C-alpha positions as CSV (number, residue, x, y, z in Angstrom):
1,M,99.6,87.4,96.0
2,K,96.3,88.8,94.1
3,T,96.8,85.4,92.4
4,L,97.2,82.9,95.4
5,L,93.5,84.5,96.6
6,V,91.8,84.3,92.7
7,L,93.1,80.5,92.6
8,A,91.7,80.2,96.6
9,M,88.6,81.5,95.7
10,S,87.9,79.8,92.7
11,L,88.6,76.3,93.6
12,L,86.6,77.0,97.0
13,A,83.5,77.9,94.6
14,F,84.2,74.5,92.6
15,G,85.1,72.9,95.7
16,C,81.7,74.1,96.9
17,S,79.7,73.9,93.2
18,S,77.4,70.8,92.9
19,G,75.0,69.1,90.5
20,E,71.7,70.0,92.4
21,S,70.9,74.1,92.9
22,N,69.7,75.0,96.5
23,S,68.3,78.5,95.5
24,G,66.8,79.1,98.7
25,D,69.5,78.5,100.8
26,E,73.1,80.7,101.4
27,T,76.1,79.0,100.0
28,I,79.7,78.3,101.6
29,G,81.3,80.3,98.7
30,K,78.6,83.2,99.8
31,E,79.0,83.6,103.7
32,I,83.1,83.4,103.2
33,A,83.0,86.7,100.6
34,D,80.0,88.2,102.9
35,D,82.9,87.7,105.7
36,Y,85.7,88.7,103.4
37,N,83.6,92.4,101.9
38,E,82.9,93.0,105.7
39,A,86.3,92.5,106.9
40,M,87.8,94.6,103.5
41,D,85.1,97.8,104.4
42,K,86.6,97.1,108.0
43,A,90.2,97.9,106.9
44,Q,89.4,100.7,104.7
45,D,87.3,102.2,107.6
46,V,90.9,102.0,109.5
47,E,93.0,103.2,107.0
48,R,90.3,106.3,106.2
49,Q,91.2,106.6,109.9
50,L,95.0,106.5,109.5
51,Q,94.7,109.0,106.6
52,E,93.5,111.4,108.3
53,Q,94.9,111.6,111.8
54,K,97.9,112.1,109.5
55,D,96.0,114.5,107.9
56,K,95.9,116.5,110.8
57,M,99.5,115.9,112.4
58,E,100.5,117.2,109.3
59,E,98.6,120.7,109.5
60,A,99.9,120.7,113.2
61,L,103.4,120.6,111.8
62,R,102.7,123.3,109.4
63,E,101.4,125.6,111.6
64,A,104.2,125.1,114.0
65,E,106.7,126.3,111.5
66,E,104.3,129.0,110.6
67,V,104.5,130.8,113.9
68,P,107.2,133.4,113.9
69,Q,110.2,132.8,116.7
70,D,111.1,134.9,119.1
71,P,115.3,135.8,119.1
């Protein structure tokens, strides 16, 4: 999957490049890369939240197992 992504980004960069230099304008490739980075940041935030919830549930289970049971 990473290979396909690298290939697609390479083809995009190659296709968007031209002999002219537009240093003042943002390129489409930069816009796509910015959107991709933003999506990755959101995904990492979701992953972090899920990991926190998992840790809380595991802690609650450990505490429940430590409680002495009445016979």
